[in-house]
C-alpha positions as CSV (number, residue, x, y, z in Angstrom):
1,M,-4.4,8.1,-5.9
2,L,-3.2,11.6,-6.0
3,S,-3.3,14.0,-8.9
4,R,-0.2,15.2,-10.5
5,T,-1.0,18.6,-9.2
6,E,-1.5,17.2,-5.6
7,R,1.8,15.5,-5.9
8,L,3.6,18.6,-7.0
9,L,2.0,20.7,-4.1
10,L,3.3,18.1,-1.9
11,L,6.9,18.3,-3.3
12,D,6.8,21.8,-3.2
13,L,5.9,22.1,0.5
14,A,8.9,19.4,1.4
15,E,11.2,21.4,-0.6
16,K,10.3,24.5,1.4
17,A,10.6,22.4,4.7
18,V,14.0,21.1,3.8
19,L,15.3,24.5,3.0
20,S,13.8,26.1,6.1
21,A,15.1,23.3,8.4
22,A,18.7,23.6,6.7
23,S,18.8,27.2,7.3
24,G,17.3,27.4,10.7
25,G,14.1,29.2,9.3
26,A,10.6,28.8,10.6
27,P,8.8,25.8,8.9
28,P,6.3,26.5,6.2
29,V,2.7,26.6,6.7
30,P,0.6,24.2,4.1
31,G,-1.8,26.1,2.2
32,S,-5.7,25.4,2.2
33,E,-5.7,22.9,-0.5
34,A,-7.5,20.0,0.2
35,V,-4.5,17.3,-0.3
36,F,-2.9,19.2,2.6
37,G,-5.8,18.0,4.9
38,L,-5.6,14.4,4.2
39,R,-5.1,12.0,7.2
40,C,-2.4,9.5,6.5
41,G,1.2,8.6,7.0
42,A,4.1,9.6,5.0
43,F,7.9,9.3,4.8
44,V,10.2,11.9,3.2
45,T,13.5,10.5,1.5
46,L,16.1,12.7,0.6
47,K,19.1,11.7,-2.0
48,M,22.1,13.6,-2.9
49,D,23.9,12.4,-6.2
50,G,21.5,9.3,-6.0
51,K,22.7,8.3,-2.5
52,L,20.4,8.4,0.4
53,R,20.8,11.6,2.5
54,G,18.1,11.3,5.1
55,C,14.7,9.5,5.5
56,I,12.2,10.0,8.1
57,G,8.4,9.2,8.3
58,S,5.5,8.6,10.5
59,F,3.1,5.7,10.0
60,T,0.0,7.6,11.3
61,G,1.0,11.0,10.3
62,T,1.2,14.1,12.6
63,G,-2.4,15.4,12.0
64,S,-2.9,16.5,8.5
65,L,-0.8,15.3,5.5
66,G,0.6,19.0,5.1
67,A,1.8,19.1,8.9
68,T,3.4,15.6,8.3
69,I,5.2,16.3,5.2
70,V,6.4,19.5,6.7
71,A,7.6,17.7,9.9
72,M,9.1,14.8,7.9
73,A,10.9,16.6,5.5
74,G,12.4,18.9,8.1
75,A,13.5,15.8,10.2
76,A,14.8,14.1,7.1
77,A,17.1,17.2,6.5
78,T,18.3,17.7,10.0
79,G,17.2,14.8,12.3
80,D,18.1,11.5,10.7
81,P,20.7,10.1,13.1
82,R,22.5,8.2,10.3
83,F,23.7,11.5,8.7
84,R,24.9,15.0,9.5
85,P,22.2,17.5,9.0
86,V,21.8,18.9,5.4
87,T,23.5,22.3,5.1
88,P,21.6,25.2,3.3
89,A,23.9,24.8,0.2
90,E,23.1,21.2,0.0
91,A,19.3,21.7,0.6
92,V,19.0,23.1,-3.0
93,S,20.5,20.2,-4.5
94,V,18.8,17.2,-2.6
95,T,16.1,15.3,-4.5
96,I,13.1,14.5,-2.7
97,Q,10.8,11.5,-2.7
98,I,7.7,11.2,-0.9
99,S,6.0,8.1,0.1
100,V,2.2,8.5,1.2
101,L,1.3,5.3,3.2
102,S,-1.7,3.1,3.4
103,E,-2.6,1.6,6.9
104,M,-0.7,-1.2,8.0
105,T,-2.1,-4.8,8.2
106,P,-0.8,-8.0,9.9
107,A,0.6,-10.6,7.4
108,L,2.3,-13.9,7.3
109,P,5.7,-13.9,5.7
110,S,4.0,-15.7,2.5
111,Q,1.8,-12.8,2.0
112,V,4.7,-10.3,1.6
113,I,4.9,-9.0,-2.0
114,P,8.5,-7.3,-2.6
115,G,7.9,-4.0,-4.5
116,V,4.3,-3.8,-3.4
117,H,4.5,-3.9,0.3
118,G,6.5,-2.1,2.9
119,V,7.5,-4.4,5.7
120,Y,7.3,-3.3,9.6
121,V,8.7,-6.0,11.8
122,R,8.5,-5.9,15.7
123,R,9.5,-8.0,18.4
124,G,9.3,-6.6,22.0
125,R,10.9,-2.9,21.9
126,R,12.7,-3.6,18.6
127,A,11.0,-2.4,15.4
128,G,12.0,-1.5,11.8
129,T,10.8,-1.0,8.5
130,L,11.7,-0.8,4.8
131,L,9.4,1.2,2.4
132,P,8.0,-0.9,-0.6
133,Q,10.6,0.7,-3.2
134,V,13.4,-0.6,-1.3
135,A,13.1,-4.2,-2.5
136,T,12.6,-3.0,-6.1
137,E,15.6,-0.8,-5.7
138,E,17.9,-3.4,-4.3
139,G,16.4,-6.3,-6.3
140,W,15.4,-8.4,-3.4
141,D,12.9,-11.3,-3.2
142,R,10.8,-12.0,-0.2
143,E,13.2,-13.7,2.0
144,T,15.8,-11.1,1.5
145,L,13.3,-8.3,2.1
146,L,12.2,-9.8,5.4
147,A,15.7,-10.6,6.5
148,H,16.8,-7.0,5.9
149,S,13.6,-5.7,7.7
150,C,14.6,-7.7,10.7
151,L,18.2,-6.5,10.6
152,K,16.8,-2.8,10.4
153,A,15.0,-3.6,13.6
154,G,18.2,-4.7,15.4
155,L,17.0,-8.5,15.1
156,P,18.6,-11.6,13.8
157,P,17.9,-11.8,10.0
158,D,15.8,-15.1,10.4
159,A,13.6,-13.4,13.1
160,W,10.8,-13.1,10.7
161,K,10.5,-17.2,11.1
162,H,9.6,-16.9,14.6
163,D,5.9,-16.4,15.8
164,E,6.9,-13.9,18.4
165,T,8.0,-11.5,15.5
166,E,5.1,-9.5,14.2
167,I,5.0,-8.7,10.5
168,L,3.0,-5.8,9.3
169,V,2.8,-4.6,5.6
170,Y,1.5,-1.5,4.0
171,T,1.6,0.0,0.5
172,A,2.7,3.4,-0.6
173,E,2.2,6.0,-3.3
174,V,5.7,7.0,-4.0
175,F,6.5,10.0,-6.3
176,P,10.0,11.0,-6.8
177,E,10.8,14.7,-7.4
178,M,12.5,14.5,-10.7
179,E,10.0,12.2,-12.2
180,E,7.1,14.6,-11.4
181,R,8.8,17.6,-12.3
182,N,9.8,16.3,-15.7
183,Q,6.5,14.9,-16.8
């Protein structure tokens, strides 16, 4: 579990990375605080007026957590192929959510807990994931979460029922910017 101070440090770093990416500037350099040196994966989600504006992550990280946050925040702002790049004017208005990930472990469909587990499905060259908070936000049960994970991977929605589809789960410590800053 990260402390509130550590969460705020990560959110500040992500905010600086979004602003620099949107304006074409050099990415920020993480400080020397211990939280920046952790080794784990993370996703950075950007929202504008409550709607998804970008989300990019890495399950293994890109070295330290600080480097991962900088890379993923910048990529969420300018490299998510589902959205046009965030403009400098938008960069000051997006809200940031960080998900710090556990390691992935293989799971049976019956072991998936919506709202607790993120789901990563893979079959052949196709793979897709949904973060743990998505099931809660959408009100999905286990089967719906598994079906949408398959669809995200470009697979049929019932692919999770077949042995050749690999299912992995992970947890995430999720902290939205607004909740952290308003405590």
